[in-house]
N, C-alpha and C positions, 0 to 999 in steps of 0.2 A: 504494499500500500504506499501511496505517496503522502507524506505528512509535511505540512508547511509549519515552520518552527521559528520562533523569536525568543532567544534565550537571554539577551542582554536588555534588561529593563530595570527600572527603579520603582520604589514605593513612595507613598506620601511621607515616609520617615526620612527620606533623603533630601538634602538641601536643594532648593530650586525646583522641587517637583510639585505637581498638582495634588491638591488634597483628595482628588478622585482616584489617585493611584492606589487602589485597594483591589482585593480579589474580585469582588462583585463587579466593579466597573471595568476591570481588565477582562473579565470573562465576557461581558457584554460587547466590549469593543473588539475583542479577538474574533468573535463570531461574525461581526459586521465586516471585519477586515479579511476574513478567509483563513485565519490561523486555526490549527488544531492543537498545537502544543506551545506553551508559553512558560518562560521562567517566572518565578515569583518575584525575583529581585530581593535584595536586602534581607535574606533569610537569617542573617546572624543578629539582626536587631531584636532584642528581647520582646518588646511589645508587639512588633509585627509578626514574630514567630508564633506567638499565642493566637494572633488573629488568623494566621494561615491555618493553624490546627483547627480552629473553630469554623472557618469558612469553606473548608474543603473536606472531601471524603478520601480516606486512605484505606484501601482494602485489597483483597485478593483479585478483584476484577479490574484493577487499574494498572496492572503491570508494573507496580512500583511508583507510578505517577500519582499525583493528587488530582481530584476531579471536582469541577464546579460547573454546573449548567452545560454539560457536554463538552467543556473545554478541559483539556489535560494540562496540568501544571507540574513543573519540576523545581525543587528548591535551588535557587541560584543566589549569588551575591557577587558584586564587583568590589574587589579589595583594592585599596590604595596602599601598595607596598612602599614603605619608606625605609631606606637603609643606606649605609655608607660603605663604600668599597675600601679595601686596604690602603689604596692610594689617597684616601680622604675625600673623594668626590661623593656627594650625596645624590641619591637617585629617588625619584618618585614615579612609580609605574602602576598603571591600573591593570588589574588582572581579573578576568571572569572565572568564577569557580562554579561548576555545575555538580550538584550533590545527589546521590542516588535515592535518598529518602530523608524524611524529617529526623529520624534517629541519627543518621550520619550528619545532617546539618547541625544538630545540637552538639554532637561530638566535635565537629569542626569549629563551632563557636567556642567550645571549651579549650580547644587547641590554641586558638589565636587570642583568647581573652587575656592572657598575661602580657601580650604585646600590643594591646589595644584598649580603647575605652568604648566597649560595645554599648550602644544605646545613645551615643551623642550624635550619630549620623547614620543613616541607612547604609552609606558606603563607608565601611570601617577603615580607619587608618591603622595599618598593621606594621609594626617595626620588626619585620623579618625580611631577609633577602628573598628574591624569587627562588633561588635554589633551595634554601632552607624550608620555605613554606611548601614548595612542591614536594620535597622529600618527605616531610612529616605528614602532609595531607595524604599522600599515596600510601604511607605506612598505616595510616588510619583506615583507608579503604582504597584498593588499587583501581577502582572504577570511578573515582572522582576525576572530573575533567578540569584541567587547568588550561585556560585559553587566554593568551595575551590580548587585551582589549584595544580596539582602535589603534593598531600598532604604530601608525605613522604620525599621530597627532603630536604637534610640537611639545606640548606639555603632557606628561603622563603616558604617552605612547612608548611602547617597548623600544621602538627604533626612532622615536621623535627627535627633532633637531635640538630641543632644549634639554639635553642630558640623557638621551636614549642610547641604546647600544647599537652595535653594527652587525650583530648576528644573534641567533638563538643560543649558540654555544657561549658567547660572551655574556649573555643575559642570564642564562639558567645553569651554566656550568655542567656538572655531572648529570643534571636532570633534563638537559635539552632533549635527550632521547625519549622523554616522557611527555613532550609537548606535541600533540597530534594535530593541532589546528590553531589558526590565528584568525582574528577578526579584522576585516579590512578598515572599518570605520567609514563614516559618511563621505570623507574627502578622498577616498581611493576606491578603485574597483579592481576586479581580477586582472585585466590586462596590465594595469600599472604594477601589480604584485608579481605577474609572470616575468617581469624583467629581472627578478632576483632568483637565480637558479637554486640558491640555497633555501628557498621556500618550496621547492618542488615536492618534497616528501611530507608536507603537512597539508591539511585541508584548508582551503581559503574560504572562510565563512563570512556571512554578513548578518548582522542583527540591528535592531532599531536604536538601541540606547535610549528608549522612550522615557521621557519625563512626564508625559501626559497620555491618557488613553488614546487620543486621536493619533498619536505618533507611533503606535504599535504598527509593525509590519511595513514601516517606510523602507526598511531593509529586512530581509528574511532569508532563510535557507530552507530548501526543500530536500527532504531525504526519502529514499526508498527504505521502508522498514518492514521486515517480515511480520512483525506484530507490534502493537502499540505498547511497548515495554521499555523500561530504562535500559535494559541489557541490549536491546536492538538499537537504541539511540547511541549507546556507547560504542557498539560495534561499527555503526555507520560512520562515526567520527574517528575512532581510534584504530579499528581493524576492519576496514571495508571489505565486503565480499559481494557476491552476485545479488544477494537478497537485502543487504543493508549497506547503503552507500549514499553519498551526496549526489543528488540529481542536478541541481542548479542553485544559483542564488538570485535574489531580487535586489536590485541596486538603485540607490540614488544615482543621478548623473553626478559624478564626483565634483564637478565644478560648483554644484550647489552647496557642498560642504563648507564649513567655516574656516578651513585651513588649507584649501587646495593650492592657492598661489602664495607667493611671498608678498609681504606688505607691511604697512604700519597704519593701523586703523585710526589712531588719533589724528593723523595728518591726511587721511583719506587716500593713502598711497597703495596702489596695487601694482606688483612688479613681476617680471619673469626672474627665474633664478640667475640668468645671465646678467640682467640689469643689477640685481643685488650684488653680484660679484664685482661688477664695474664700479659700483658705489662704495665698495669696501665694507658692505654689510651695514651701512649707516644711512638713516633717513636724511635726505638732502635738505629737508625743511627744518628738522629740529635736532638732528644729530644723534637721536636715540637708535638703538639696535633695531634692525628690520627683523621681523619674525619670518624665518624660513618656512615655507609651506611644504605640504606633503609631496607635491610634484618635484620640487627642488631637492628635497631630502632623498627621494627615490633615485633621482639622477646621480646623487653622490654614491649610493650604495649598490646600484644596479650593475650587473655584469652581463646584461643582454641588451640588445637594441630593442626599440619599440616594435611591436608587431609580432614578436616571437611567441608562439603558443605551445606550452609543454604538452607532451603526448597524452597525459592523464588529466588534463585540465577539464573541469566541469563547465557546462554552459552557464550563461548569466543573462539577465534581462534588465535593462534600465527602465525605471518607472518614475512617474511623478505622482505624488499623492493626489487622490481623486478630487478632493475639495480644491486643492491648488489648481489642478488642471481645469476644472469647471470655471473657477474664478478668472483664469487667464482667458478662457473662451468668451466669457461674458463681460470682461472688463470690470469685474467686481472684486471686492475683497473676499478671501476664502471663507470668512465667517458671516457673510451677509445672508439675509433671508432668501434672496433670489437663488443664491448658490445652494443654500440648505434645502430648498424645495426640489431643485433639480437632483441634488445628491440623494435625497430620500426616494425619489421616483426611480432612479437608476438602481439603488440597492434593492428596492422592492422587486424590480424586474430581473435582476441577476443574482440576488441573494448575498453577494459580498463584493467588496471593493476590488480585489484582485481580479475577479471574474470580469468586471466592467473594463478594467484597464487592459485586459488581454483579449477582449472581445473584438471581432471584426467590426469596423465602423458601420457596415451595412446591417449587421445584426442589431447594433444599437438603434439604428433608425427603425428597423422593423418592430422591435419589441417595445419601443417607447412611442411609436406613432399614436397620436391622439391623446397621449398622457402628458406630453410636454409640448409647449408651443413650437411649431414647426421650425421657425428661424433659430430658436434657442437650441433645439435638438440638432440642427445642422451644424451649428457652431461647435457644440460639444463633440459630436462624432468626428468633425474635422480636426479638433484638437487632439483627440485620441489617436487619429491616423498619423498626425505629424509627430506625436510622441513615439509611436511605434516605429516610425521611419527614422527616428532620431534627427528630426529636422527642426529642432528648437533653438532659440537664441539663448546662449548661456553666458552670463557674466560671472567669472569665478569669485568665490569667497576667499577671504584672506584675513589673517590675524584676528580670528574670532567673529568675523562678519560673514553671515550666510551669503552664498552666491545668489544670483537672480536668474530665474528661468522665465522665458516668455515665448510667445509665438513669433515666427518670422514676420517682418513688416508687411510683406506682400500678402 
């Protein structure tokens, strides 16, 4: 069976997250988005852990997963590893941890508790190196998944320009062999990661890093799983075979991400990596350091030219969130009533958002005829067509500023 999965999310207990990021709202949104399996996020937060136990069912029929309103959940947490190397350089790296059960989640919490202040933030700050945490977690349970999160993000990415490493071996030491997957992050996509041959033996996954229910599935990964069990998910990521493997990923256009290009947001400066180098890495307006973006960082670490595709690479699809796409088509904000009415009609016709975004434009016209004003329907189906053909105008994001996506002027 094919299962659409989003493992990297946060709860209402994490800083900067919507108060609606709880199990009930996430289950409802996951259904509308087209997801079948979702991470809980923040499973080491004591209050949220108790909520997870109350709001989900855990039993023999769930294959080790938690269940709420026909949506399966798996305990997850993004850890902020903070540590210092022997040379004295401090590192801060975000790591996604996927846990086989609530019992293992509790034991993992106990493991990191001496190195953290659990309960102060949904994303715990853990004073353990990547190598040590991975080693001790896998000693606790060998089927815990350790996935470096948004690996190229300048701050907190495993390979980010602001203090990241240059390889998995450098980051995880003796435990690099136990890292089976990485997360691309919103500012990179599979072809950008294919340029690094040293990532060929890990799965290149994408998840949403959602801070609000509506952002679920803005990136996701689809797996073939023999059964809906944690064991099959683990095998699909860590030991793929014919029945359990990565099918494809759903991706942001990476230019939409907040860190695609080099730049300095305070001065409104967006740059190419070559221009940053020519400027000596300093903003010509204020003299402060330019933030090197994902594209420039990959240029530094890549050992392949653009366009090379590894033999075992999984397919991927670029998508724009449906409300954003409708807003573009109608010249409206994504949260306006006009957009919301069209969105509701499309979901009613296709059952979920991913199904709409991947539908043939003619099918959209046929199913919505008479239910949406003809001119509006034409504009929406045209926008879907242009997205599917990747004929959108993209202004890259930089230095924490999201990129802009729009329809071509003609």
